[in-house]
Residue, then its C-alpha position, 0 to 999 in steps of 0.5 A: m321922304a317924310a313917311l318912309l323916314r318915319a318907318h326908317r328910323r322907327r325900323a332902326g329903333l331910336t327915337l327923334d332925340a336918339l335920331a338928332e343925338r347921332t346926326g348933329l341935328t335938332k330934333s325939332y328938326l327931325s319932325k318936321v322933315e318928317r312932317g314933310l314940312r321941310t326939305p333936307s339937303i344933299a347933305v343933310a340926306l346923307k347924313i339921316a342916310s348914314a345915321l340909320d345904316a342906311d343907303v340914301s336910296q331907302l330914303f326917298s324910295g319906297n321899293p328899294d332893290d338891288t337892280v344893278v340897271t335903273i331907268e328913270r325917265r324924265s316925265q316922272r322927275a320933279r317940277v318946280d314951284g316957280t312960287d317957291g325959291r328954296a332948294m329942291y334936290d331930286p334923287v336919282a336913281t332911288r331904287m338901286v342901292g349900295k350905290a358908289m356916286q349919289p346923284f341927284v337933279v338940283h334946282p338952287t336956293v335963289y337966296p343968297e344968303s343960304d346956310f355954307m355945307e361941308h361933309a367928308g368927300e367930294e363932288f360934282i356939279y354940271v348947270t344944264a340950263g341956266a346960271v348959277e353962283v357957287t361959293l367955296a370956303d372965301q371963292v365966288i365962282q360963277l358958273d352957266e350951262g353946260d360949265s361944270l365944278y368938280f371939289d373937294a366937300n370937305t370945303p365949305h360950299r353953297v350954290r345958289s340960282v342967278s338966272p331968270e330962270r330957275a337953274v338944274l343942275i346935277v351934282v353927284v356926291h360921293d364918299g369914297d371912305a365910306r365904303n372903303p373896307l380899308h378906313d379906320g379913320d388913321s389910316s394913310a392907305a384908306r386916305q388915299c382911297g377916296p373923300t366923302t359926304l355932307t352937312s346942312e339944315a338948309 
């Protein structure tokens, strides 16, 4: 994502300071992302994409296109370094821009004190392997392989792997209001049409 973020930022005519102001993230953090020293969470990637007026897929794919079908093979999935306990986000369907949903394969952090995220919209989590502990505000929920969770992503939340082997999740986030032409921030019709998505420097 590093080189692509820099390219999109420059294409948008923004300095790091300007992007920091638009996203609410620090210039130092954004600089580390551009240099490949930090991996942004799903929430942060979506926030950056919104600030750049880009589909989040464009930050992960050098050749996004308008195809109506995109296939990604298992062999294309990112491999997890077992010695690194940080969360890892592997975006899916990066070549398709303008998606209503943003799907990811996620290897959650193993650290118990990771930052909470919150963002407009809705989020769906499905555990494909292992087990995770999901904290929603002051509620703690354990999900095992085959379990799923759907929630309002405006609720502060964090996820960590609690199984011996790192858990693997399918996470789908959806920002209905951002794609709803009726949305004006106050419209009750817009609020009924759907929610949005994410935020954290973790």
